[in-house]
N, C-alpha and C positions, 0 to 999 in steps of 0.2 A: 118505807119507800125511800129508795136511794136517789139522790140528786147527782147526776154526772156533770162534771165541769171539764171541758176540753180546753187546753191552752196551747196555742200555736205561737212559738217564740218564747222558749223558757230561758230568758236571760235575766237581767236585773229586774225589770218590771214584771214580766211573766212569772219568773221564779218567786218573786216576792208575793204576788197574788196567790200563787199556788200554796205558799207557806201560810198565808192568811186563811185559806179554805181547808187545807189538809188537816185531817184529824177531827174536824167538826162533825157533830152527829149527823149521820145519814148522807155524808158527802164523800164522793170519790173523785179524785183529781187525776186526769190523764194528760200527760204531756206529749206533744208531737216533736219528734227529733228528725234531723236529716241524716244522721250517721249513727251507727250502733254505739260508738264510743260516747256520744252525747246522751243517748238513751240510758246507757249504763251509769253515766255521771249523775243524771237526774235522780235515778233510783238510789244510788249509793249515798248521795248527799241527803236523801230523805225529803226531797223537794216535792215529788209527786208520788201517787200510789202506783200508777202504771205509766209506762212509756212505750211509744210505738213509732215506727217509721212510716206508717200508713196514714194518710190524711183521712181516708175512708173509715178506718178503724177508730181513729181518734174522735171523729165526728159522730159515729154511729150511736144513736140513742142519747146523745148529749142534750142536757137541758139548757146549758149555757156554754157558749163558745167565746173565748177571749182571743182576739187577734192581737198579739203583742209583737208583731213583726214591724220592720221599718215602714214608714209612710209610703215609700215607693213601691212596696210589695202588697199593700192592702187590697187594691183592686183585684190583683191576681188571685189572692186567697179567697176573697169574697165571691168572685166569679166561679171559682172551683167549687166552693161550698154550695153555691146555688144549683149546681148540677147533681148534687147528692140527695139521696132520700133521707133528709133530716127529720128528726122527731117533731111531730106536730107540737107547736107552741114553743119551739126552741128559740132562745134569745141569743143573737150574735151581737157582740160588742167589740170595740177596739180600744186602743190606748194611744192613738196617734195624736200629735200636737196640732193637727189641722182637722177640721170637722166638716166644712161645707162640701168638699169634693167627695169624700167617702159617703156622706149622707145622701148626696145626689146620686152617686153610683148605685147605692143600695136601692133607692127608689126606682131607678130604671130597670133593675133586675126583676121587679115585681114578685118578690118572694111570696110563696104560698104557704100560709099557716106557719110561717117563720118570721121573726121580727128582728130588725136591726136597730140598735140604739148606740149612737156615737158616744164614746167615752174618752176622757183625758184626765188621768190622775196627775195632779200638778206636784209631783215629787220626783226626786232623782238622787243620784249619788255621783261623786267624782270617780268611783269605781264602776266597772261594768261586768257583764256576764253573770251567769248563775252563781258563781262563787261569791258574788257580792249581795245576793238576794237575802232579804231579811223581812220577817213579818211586821217589823216596826217601820218600814219605809213610808207607809201612807198615814201613819198615826198623826192626827191633827193637821193633815194636809187637806187642801181642797181637791175634790174629785168631781170634775165637771161631766155632766151627762147632757146630751143634745138629742132628746127623743123627737121623732117626727110628730107632727100635729095630730095625725090619725092613730097614734099608738094607743091601744087600750090601757086604761089606768092600771088594771091588775098586772099587766105585763111590766109596766114601768116600776110598779111597787115591788114586784118579785125581784127585779134586779137591784133596786135600792136596798131591799132586805138582805140580799146576799152580800152586798158591799158593806154592810154594817160590820162584817168581820174584819174589814181593813181599818176600822176606827177613823176613817176619813170623814170629812164633812162634805155631803153631797150638795152640789149646786146645779140647778137646771138652767141651761142657757140656749138661746137660739144658735144654730151652727155658724151662721155668718157673723153674728155678734161675737161669738167665741173667737173666731179667726181674727177679727179686728183687734180685740183686746189682747190676745196672745201675741199677735203681730207687734203690738206696741210695747208690751212688757217683756217679751222674750226674743222674738225673731229680729226686731230692729236692733236691740242691744247687741246681739250676736254679730250682726253685720258691722255695727260701729266698732266693736272690739277688734274684729278681724282687720278692718280698714286701718285702725289706729296702730295696731301692732305691725302691720305691713308697712305703714308710713315710717315708723321708727326703724324698722328693718332696713328700709332703703337708705335712711340717713346714716345708719350704722356702717354701710359699705364704705363710706369715706372717713368715718371716725368711730372706732370701736368703743369709745367711752359711752355712746348711747346705750349699748347693751349692758355695760358694766354698771351704769348708774340707774338702770331701769328696774332695779330690785325694789322690794318693798311695795309702796303704793301703786306704782304703775303695773307691776305684776299682778297685784290683787284686783285692780279694777278691770283688767283685761283677761282674767282667768278663763272666761267662757270662750275666748278665741282658740282655746285648745280642744274644743269640741270636735267630735268625729266629722270629718269633711264630707263623706258620702251621705251620712244621715242628714246633715244640714243642707246639702245640695238639694236633696229630695224635698225637705220641708219648705225651703224657700221657693223652689219652683212650683210646689203645690199651692203655696199661698201668694203666688206671683202678683196678681192684680192688686191685692191689698198692700203688699210690700212696695210696689211701685208708687202708690199714692203716699204711703208713709215716708218713703225716701224723698219724695217731692216736698212733703211738709218739713222733713228734717233739713233739707237744703235751704228752705226759707228761714229756719231757725239759725243756721250757720251764717246765712247772708246777713241776718240782722246783727250778728256779732261783728262781721266784717265792716258793716256800716258804722257801728258804734266805735270800733277801733279807729277807723279812718277819720271819724269826726271827733275823736278823743272824748267820747260821751261817757264820762265816768259815772254819772247818775244812772244812765241806762244800764250799764254793766252791773252796778250795785243792785238795781231793781231786779235784774234777771237772776242774779245769785240769791237774792232774798226770796223771790217767788219760789225758786226751786227748793230752797231750804225749808220754807214753810210747808210746802206740799210733802216733801220727803219726811219731815218730822211727824206727819200724820199717818205714814205707812205703818202697818202692823209689823212688829219686830219678831214675835215668837212663832207665828204660824209658818209652816213650810210653804214655799212658793215654787213657781215653775222653774226658776233658776236655782240650782242647787245651793243650799245654804252652807256656809262655812262658819263653824263655831270656833272662834279664835280668841286667845288671850295674848296680850303683849306684856312682857315683864322686863323691868329694869333690873339687871343683874350685874354684879361686878365681873370684870374680865379675869377670873381666876381659873387655874387648871382644875378640872373635875366638876365644875359647876353644872354643866349640862347633864353629866351622868348622875349627879346628886338629885336633880329635879326629876329626871326620868325614873330613877329608882324610887323616889318618894311616891310618885304617881302610881307606879306598878305595885308597890307594897299596899297601896290603898285601893287596888283593883279599879283604877281609873284608866279607861282605854284612850290612849293617845295615838292619833293617826299620823301626825307629822310634827317635827320640831325644826325650827329654822332660825339662824342668826341673821338679823336684818342689817345689811351694810349701809344701804342708802335709807336714811331715816326721815326724810322730809314727809310730813303729813302722816307719819306712822309713829305712834308712841312706843317707847321701850326699845329693846334691842334683841329680844328673843320672842319668837312667835310660837305658840303652842296651838295646834289644830286638833279638833275633836269632831267625830262624826255625829255624836249625840249631844244635844244641849244639856242633858242631865250630867254628862261627864264634864262638860265645861264648867258648870256651876259648882260641882264637887271639887274640881281642881282649883277654882277661884277661892273657895273657902279654905282649902288646905294650904294654898300658897300664901293667902292673907295671914293665916295663923303662923306661918314661917317668916312673917315680916317682909315679904317681897312686895314691891310696889307694882300694882297690876292695873292695866287698862283694857277695856273691851274694844 
C-alpha cells in the first residue's frame, strides 16, 4: 500500500521534508510547483518523485499534505484544499511559525473526514530555496505539533510516525502557547535586531565609522535582521496581539535600564547582567533551535601572506565543509581574528580538532 505525500512549497523546508520522505518504503512524494521550470528543477534535483502544476492533481488521493508556503498564504491554500474531494482520512499540516490563526481557520472550515494538525519544525538555514534543501535539516531539532483537542489519537500518531523520518524531536504544544513562546524567543528578537540595526544606520548617516566598526560582535548579534522582509511582515502581523504585549513588556525592561542609568544604580545593572548570564548558561547548546544556528570557530593566526589559503586547503583536504571565512577587524567581545563558519556542527568539531593539532589557538 502506497502512502502519498503532497508538498506545497518545495523550498528549503518543503524540499528538506521531501528528501526525508523520498525513497522510504511505500512512500511517493509529489511536489506542487507554480512554473514548469520549478517542476523540472524538483525532479532533476531528485527532491520529489513527481511534480505537478495542478493543485488538484497534487492533492488527489494524498494521505498527507504539507503546506510549506509563507504564513501569509496558508489560509488561501487551506481554503482551496477544503473545496477539493480529498481522500478520506487525509492529514493536512503546515510548517508556519504561528499556529493559533491557522488552527482557528481550519476549525472554521469544518473539514469532513479530513484532519488539520498545525506543525512548526524549529530548524532553518541561512540559505533558502530548494537548492539548500537537505534531509539533515531537522535532525535533532524540535518539531512542534499543535493538534486540536478533538483530533483522534490514531491520526496524531500517524503523523508522528511519518515525522520520525526527519529525526526531529516531536513536541506537542497548545497553539496559543506556541505563539507566545515563539513570539518571545524568535519574533521579538527579530524586531529588536531590526530596530538596533536601523538605529545604528541612522547614526551612520552623520558618521561612517559606525558601519566600519560594527563588524564582529555587532554583526553577529544582529544577523537575524537580514531575514526576508515580506516573510517577517506576515509573521509579525499574524502574531500581532501577542507581539504588542511583548513589546510592551520589552519597553518596561528598557525603562528599567533608563532608571538605573539615571540613578547611577551600579548594583541594579550588575544584577540585571548576572540574572541574564545565569539563565543563558542554562540554555541548551547543541540542539537546533528556531533561530538558525551558526557554528563558528575563532582563530588567532599571524598576519602572514597565504595563511587563509593554507587553512582553507587543509580543511578541504580533510573533506570538512566550510561555509564562510572572515577576517574580524573590530575585535571587541570577539576572540581571535579569523572566523570560520560551518553549516554542520560535526564539521565544526572536526575542524577544531584538525586546527588544534596544527597548534592554532581556537575559541568557540
